[in-house]
Every structure is written in C-alpha cells, then in structure tokens.
C-alpha positions as a Markdown table, in Angstrom:
| # | Residue | x | y | z |
|---|---|---|---|---|
| 1 | Met | 93.2 | 146.4 | -72.4 |
| 2 | Ser | 89.9 | 146.6 | -70.6 |
| 3 | Asp | 87.7 | 147.6 | -73.5 |
| 4 | Pro | 85.0 | 145.1 | -74.3 |
| 5 | Ala | 86.2 | 145.0 | -77.9 |
| 6 | Ser | 89.3 | 143.3 | -76.6 |
| 7 | Val | 87.5 | 140.0 | -77.0 |
| 8 | His | 88.1 | 140.3 | -80.7 |
| 9 | Phe | 91.9 | 139.9 | -80.3 |
| 10 | Asn | 94.4 | 137.1 | -79.5 |
| 11 | Gln | 92.2 | 134.7 | -81.6 |
| 12 | Trp | 95.1 | 133.3 | -83.5 |
| 13 | Leu | 93.3 | 130.2 | -84.9 |
| 14 | Tyr | 90.6 | 132.5 | -86.3 |
| 15 | Met | 93.4 | 134.6 | -87.9 |
| 16 | Val | 94.8 | 131.5 | -89.7 |
| 17 | Ile | 91.4 | 130.4 | -90.8 |
| 18 | Trp | 90.6 | 133.9 | -92.2 |
| 19 | Ile | 93.8 | 134.1 | -94.1 |
| 20 | Gly | 93.3 | 130.6 | -95.5 |
| 21 | Leu | 89.8 | 131.2 | -96.6 |
| 22 | Phe | 90.5 | 134.4 | -98.5 |
| 23 | Ala | 93.8 | 133.2 | -99.9 |
| 24 | Leu | 91.8 | 130.5 | -101.6 |
| 25 | Met | 90.6 | 133.2 | -104.0 |
| 26 | Leu | 94.1 | 133.2 | -105.5 |
| 27 | Leu | 93.4 | 129.8 | -107.0 |
| 28 | Phe | 91.1 | 131.5 | -109.4 |
| 29 | Val | 93.7 | 133.7 | -111.0 |
| 30 | Pro | 96.3 | 132.7 | -113.6 |
| 31 | Phe | 99.9 | 132.3 | -112.5 |
| 32 | Tyr | 101.4 | 131.4 | -115.8 |
| 33 | Lys | 103.0 | 134.8 | -116.1 |
| 34 | Lys | 105.2 | 136.7 | -113.6 |
| 35 | Ser | 103.0 | 139.8 | -114.1 |
| 36 | Gln | 100.2 | 138.2 | -112.0 |
| 37 | Arg | 102.5 | 137.5 | -109.0 |
| 38 | Lys | 102.8 | 141.1 | -107.7 |
| 39 | Pro | 99.0 | 141.7 | -107.6 |
| 40 | Ala | 98.5 | 138.4 | -105.9 |
| 41 | Ser | 101.2 | 139.2 | -103.3 |
| 42 | Ala | 99.6 | 142.6 | -102.7 |
| 43 | Tyr | 96.2 | 141.0 | -102.1 |
| 44 | Leu | 97.6 | 138.4 | -99.8 |
| 45 | Ala | 99.5 | 141.1 | -97.8 |
| 46 | Phe | 96.2 | 143.0 | -97.5 |
| 47 | Ile | 94.4 | 139.9 | -96.1 |
| 48 | Ile | 97.2 | 139.2 | -93.6 |
| 49 | Ala | 97.3 | 142.8 | -92.4 |
| 50 | Leu | 93.5 | 142.7 | -91.8 |
| 51 | Ala | 93.5 | 139.3 | -90.1 |
| 52 | Leu | 96.4 | 140.3 | -87.8 |
| 53 | Glu | 94.5 | 143.4 | -86.6 |
| 54 | Met | 91.1 | 141.8 | -86.5 |
| 55 | Phe | 92.0 | 138.6 | -84.6 |
| 56 | Gly | 95.5 | 139.2 | -83.3 |
| 57 | Val | 96.8 | 142.5 | -82.2 |
| 58 | Pro | 95.1 | 145.9 | -82.8 |
| 59 | Leu | 98.4 | 147.6 | -83.9 |
| 60 | Ser | 96.6 | 150.6 | -85.5 |
| 61 | Met | 94.8 | 151.3 | -82.2 |
| 62 | Tyr | 98.0 | 151.1 | -80.2 |
| 63 | Ala | 99.8 | 153.4 | -82.6 |
| 64 | Ile | 97.2 | 156.1 | -82.6 |
| 65 | Thr | 96.6 | 155.8 | -78.9 |
| 66 | Trp | 100.3 | 156.3 | -78.3 |
| 67 | Leu | 100.4 | 159.3 | -80.7 |
| 68 | Ile | 97.4 | 161.2 | -79.3 |
| 69 | Gly | 97.6 | 160.0 | -75.7 |
| 70 | Thr | 94.0 | 158.8 | -75.4 |
| 71 | Asn | 92.1 | 155.6 | -76.0 |
| 72 | Leu | 90.1 | 155.2 | -79.2 |
| 73 | Pro | 86.4 | 154.2 | -79.2 |
| 74 | Asp | 85.4 | 150.9 | -80.8 |
| 75 | Gly | 85.1 | 151.4 | -84.5 |
| 76 | Val | 88.0 | 153.8 | -85.0 |
| 77 | Leu | 90.8 | 151.8 | -86.4 |
| 78 | Tyr | 89.7 | 148.7 | -84.6 |
| 79 | Gly | 86.3 | 147.0 | -84.2 |
| 80 | His | 83.5 | 147.4 | -86.7 |
| 81 | Thr | 84.5 | 150.5 | -88.6 |
| 82 | Leu | 81.1 | 152.3 | -88.9 |
| 83 | Gln | 79.4 | 150.9 | -85.8 |
| 84 | Pro | 79.4 | 154.2 | -83.9 |
| 85 | Trp | 77.4 | 155.8 | -86.6 |
| 86 | Ile | 75.2 | 153.2 | -88.4 |
| 87 | Gly | 75.5 | 150.2 | -86.2 |
| 88 | His | 76.5 | 147.0 | -87.9 |
| 89 | Trp | 75.4 | 148.1 | -91.4 |
| 90 | Gly | 79.0 | 148.6 | -92.3 |
| 91 | Met | 79.6 | 144.9 | -91.6 |
| 92 | Tyr | 76.5 | 144.0 | -93.6 |
| 93 | Val | 77.4 | 146.1 | -96.6 |
| 94 | Gly | 81.0 | 144.9 | -96.4 |
| 95 | Thr | 79.9 | 141.3 | -96.3 |
| 96 | Ala | 77.7 | 141.8 | -99.3 |
| 97 | Leu | 80.6 | 143.4 | -101.3 |
| 98 | Met | 82.8 | 140.5 | -100.3 |
| 99 | Leu | 80.3 | 137.9 | -101.5 |
| 100 | Ile | 79.7 | 139.8 | -104.8 |
| 101 | Gly | 83.4 | 140.0 | -105.3 |
| 102 | Ala | 83.9 | 136.3 | -104.6 |
| 103 | Ala | 81.2 | 135.5 | -107.1 |
| 104 | Leu | 82.8 | 137.6 | -109.8 |
| 105 | Val | 86.2 | 135.9 | -109.2 |
| 106 | Ile | 84.7 | 132.4 | -109.5 |
| 107 | Val | 82.3 | 133.1 | -112.4 |
| 108 | Gly | 85.0 | 134.9 | -114.3 |
| 109 | Trp | 87.5 | 132.1 | -113.7 |
| 110 | Arg | 85.2 | 129.3 | -115.0 |
| 111 | Val | 84.7 | 130.9 | -118.4 |
| 112 | Ile | 88.1 | 132.3 | -119.0 |
| 113 | Tyr | 90.0 | 129.2 | -117.9 |
| 114 | Lys | 88.0 | 126.8 | -120.1 |
| 115 | Arg | 88.2 | 129.0 | -123.2 |
| 116 | Phe | 91.5 | 130.8 | -122.8 |
| 117 | Trp | 93.9 | 130.0 | -120.0 |
| 118 | Ser | 93.8 | 126.2 | -120.6 |
| 119 | Lys | 94.6 | 126.5 | -124.3 |
| 120 | Gly | 98.0 | 126.5 | -125.9 |
| 121 | Glu | 99.7 | 129.6 | -127.1 |
| 122 | Asp | 97.6 | 131.6 | -129.6 |
| 123 | Glu | 94.8 | 129.0 | -129.3 |
| 124 | Gly | 92.7 | 130.7 | -126.7 |
| 125 | Gln | 89.4 | 132.4 | -127.6 |
| 126 | Leu | 88.4 | 136.0 | -127.0 |
| 127 | Val | 85.7 | 135.7 | -124.4 |
| 128 | Thr | 83.0 | 138.3 | -124.8 |
| 129 | Asp | 79.9 | 136.7 | -123.4 |
| 130 | Gly | 78.5 | 136.1 | -120.0 |
| 131 | Ile | 80.0 | 138.3 | -117.3 |
| 132 | Tyr | 82.6 | 139.4 | -119.9 |
| 133 | Ala | 79.9 | 141.0 | -122.0 |
| 134 | Leu | 79.7 | 143.6 | -119.2 |
| 135 | Ile | 83.2 | 144.0 | -117.8 |
| 136 | Arg | 86.6 | 142.9 | -119.2 |
| 137 | His | 88.2 | 142.0 | -115.9 |
| 138 | Pro | 85.6 | 140.6 | -113.5 |
| 139 | Gln | 88.2 | 138.7 | -111.4 |
| 140 | Tyr | 90.1 | 141.9 | -110.6 |
| 141 | Thr | 86.9 | 143.7 | -109.9 |
| 142 | Gly | 86.1 | 140.9 | -107.6 |
| 143 | Phe | 89.3 | 141.3 | -105.6 |
| 144 | Met | 88.8 | 145.0 | -105.3 |
| 145 | Leu | 85.3 | 144.5 | -104.0 |
| 146 | Ile | 86.4 | 141.9 | -101.5 |
| 147 | Thr | 89.1 | 144.2 | -100.1 |
| 148 | Leu | 86.8 | 147.2 | -100.1 |
| 149 | Gly | 84.2 | 145.2 | -98.2 |
| 150 | Met | 86.8 | 144.4 | -95.6 |
| 151 | Ile | 87.6 | 148.1 | -95.1 |
| 152 | Leu | 83.9 | 149.0 | -94.7 |
| 153 | Asp | 83.7 | 146.4 | -92.0 |
| 154 | Trp | 87.1 | 146.7 | -90.2 |
| 155 | Ala | 89.4 | 149.5 | -91.4 |
| 156 | Thr | 92.9 | 149.9 | -90.0 |
| 157 | Leu | 95.8 | 152.2 | -90.9 |
| 158 | Pro | 97.6 | 149.6 | -93.1 |
| 159 | Leu | 94.4 | 148.8 | -95.0 |
| 160 | Leu | 93.7 | 152.4 | -95.7 |
| 161 | Val | 97.2 | 152.8 | -97.1 |
| 162 | Met | 97.3 | 149.5 | -98.9 |
| 163 | Trp | 93.9 | 149.6 | -100.7 |
| 164 | Pro | 94.8 | 152.5 | -103.1 |
| 165 | Ile | 98.2 | 150.8 | -103.8 |
| 166 | Leu | 96.3 | 147.6 | -104.5 |
| 167 | Ala | 94.0 | 149.4 | -107.0 |
| 168 | Val | 97.0 | 150.9 | -108.8 |
| 169 | Val | 98.8 | 147.5 | -109.0 |
| 170 | Tyr | 95.7 | 145.9 | -110.5 |
| 171 | Tyr | 95.2 | 148.8 | -112.9 |
| 172 | Arg | 98.7 | 148.5 | -114.2 |
| 173 | Leu | 98.3 | 144.8 | -114.6 |
| 174 | Val | 95.1 | 145.3 | -116.6 |
| 175 | Arg | 96.8 | 147.8 | -118.9 |
| 176 | Met | 99.6 | 145.3 | -119.5 |
| 177 | Glu | 97.2 | 142.5 | -120.2 |
| 178 | Glu | 95.1 | 144.6 | -122.5 |
| 179 | Arg | 98.1 | 145.4 | -124.6 |
| 180 | Glu | 98.8 | 141.7 | -125.0 |
| 181 | Met | 95.2 | 141.0 | -125.8 |
| 182 | Thr | 95.2 | 143.7 | -128.5 |
| 183 | Gly | 98.4 | 142.2 | -130.0 |
| 184 | Gln | 96.8 | 138.7 | -130.1 |
| 185 | Phe | 93.2 | 139.6 | -131.2 |
| 186 | Gly | 93.7 | 142.9 | -132.9 |
| 187 | Ala | 90.6 | 144.7 | -134.1 |
| 188 | Ala | 88.2 | 142.3 | -132.4 |
| 189 | Tyr | 89.6 | 143.2 | -129.0 |
| 190 | Arg | 89.6 | 146.9 | -129.7 |
| 191 | Leu | 85.9 | 146.6 | -130.7 |
| 192 | Tyr | 85.2 | 144.7 | -127.6 |
| 193 | Lys | 86.8 | 147.4 | -125.5 |
| 194 | Thr | 84.4 | 150.0 | -126.9 |
| 195 | Arg | 81.4 | 148.0 | -125.7 |
| 196 | Thr | 82.6 | 147.1 | -122.2 |
| 197 | Gly | 84.0 | 148.7 | -119.1 |
| 198 | Met | 87.4 | 147.8 | -117.6 |
| 199 | Phe | 86.2 | 147.1 | -114.0 |
| 200 | Leu | 82.6 | 148.3 | -114.0 |
| 201 | Pro | 79.8 | 148.0 | -116.7 |
| 202 | Lys | 79.9 | 150.8 | -119.2 |
| 203 | Leu | 76.4 | 152.4 | -119.3 |
| 204 | Phe | 77.1 | 154.3 | -122.5 |
| 205 | His | 79.5 | 153.3 | -125.2 |
| 206 | Arg | 80.5 | 154.9 | -128.5 |
| 207 | Ser | 80.7 | 152.6 | -131.5 |
| 208 | Ala | 84.2 | 152.4 | -132.9 |
| 209 | Gln | 84.8 | 153.8 | -136.3 |
| 210 | Pro | 86.1 | 151.5 | -139.1 |
| 211 | Gln | 89.4 | 153.3 | -139.3 |
| 212 | Gln | 89.9 | 152.8 | -135.5 |
| 213 | Leu | 89.6 | 149.1 | -135.9 |
| 214 | Val | 92.2 | 148.5 | -138.6 |
| 215 | Arg | 95.1 | 150.3 | -136.9 |
C-alpha cells in the first residue's frame, strides 16, 4: 500500500497500548452482577476493533476497495474520519468527547462506589447529589461518549455497526438496573427519576404527583 496514510498501520505495540489504556475504564464499573458483563464485553470489543484498524490492518478499507474496485482516500473508513472536510477537527472533537467521557466514568465511580457498591445488601444509599443530581447513569454516558469520540476521529465499518448495538446494550442494562433500584428504594427513586435524565441532563422536568409516588 503506497498511500502516505499507511504509516498508521502495522504498529502493533501501539495497538496493545491503546487497548490497555481504554480497557482500564472497565475498572470503574461494577462486576458484582452478571448483567454488567455483556456491556463491558461489547465496549471492549469496540476498543479492539478500533485499535486493530487504527494501528494494525485497515480491514474496512480493504473490504470497500475490493467491493468497489478503487482506492479510498484518507478519511474514508481509515485515517482521520473527517479530515477531507474539516481537517483535524474531527480528531479534536473526538478527543474532547473521550476526555469528558472518561471524567464522567471516574467521577461517577468515586461516589457510587463509596456510598452504594461497597456496602452490603440493602445497605447502600440512594445517591442523588454531585453528578448524579444531573444524570442517573454518568458512567454509561461516559462509555458512550468515549466510543462516539472514537468514531468521530477514526470511523470504520465495524465501529459504525457496533456503536448502535452498544447503545442498545447499555440502554437495556439501565432499564434492568432501574427496576432493581425502584424495588430497593421505592418512591424515593421514582421521585429522583422525575428530576434527572437517564443519560443526559433533563432540562425540564414535571413534578411527580403524590399518587405516582406511592404505587
């Protein structure tokens, strides 16, 4: 491959380092239940798929080139995704999203681990302050921002397919966890849900009626 972008590839040490760094984020999620394992595996698969095509072999480029019979320019399924149109701004925005996502994962973990995960059964507190005063699942929001940032920087066919799947997997996990939290904290958690967004802050919220809280 004679394209200048080929210097990105066959960098296997960088691939291993990249996977290791982003896999560290998994230390900030709970693994005391089997329900967390599938989203963690999906996230890790996303990281490996990106690292392989960013530093190893541009499989998406080869597949499309074979299909259409012509070489793809840098930025189309290999290289910095938006470079042909806006230069390296896709990389800058993607990096910013990844940093924000990592911060959400870590900040969310510090509070929820201390006051909920580290406690015995039925001894954890309902955390509604700090970042949890804005969104109910900052860690999962963080993982989605990290992976979205990667797509903005370096999109490939597997990532474009996997990201919606990852979003659905996390959404289903959240619905399951919220049923458990409602069972444990009852009306207090239902009231908390009316004030906060699931993944993003809720700009407007409707106060829950008393009859809604006692069901």
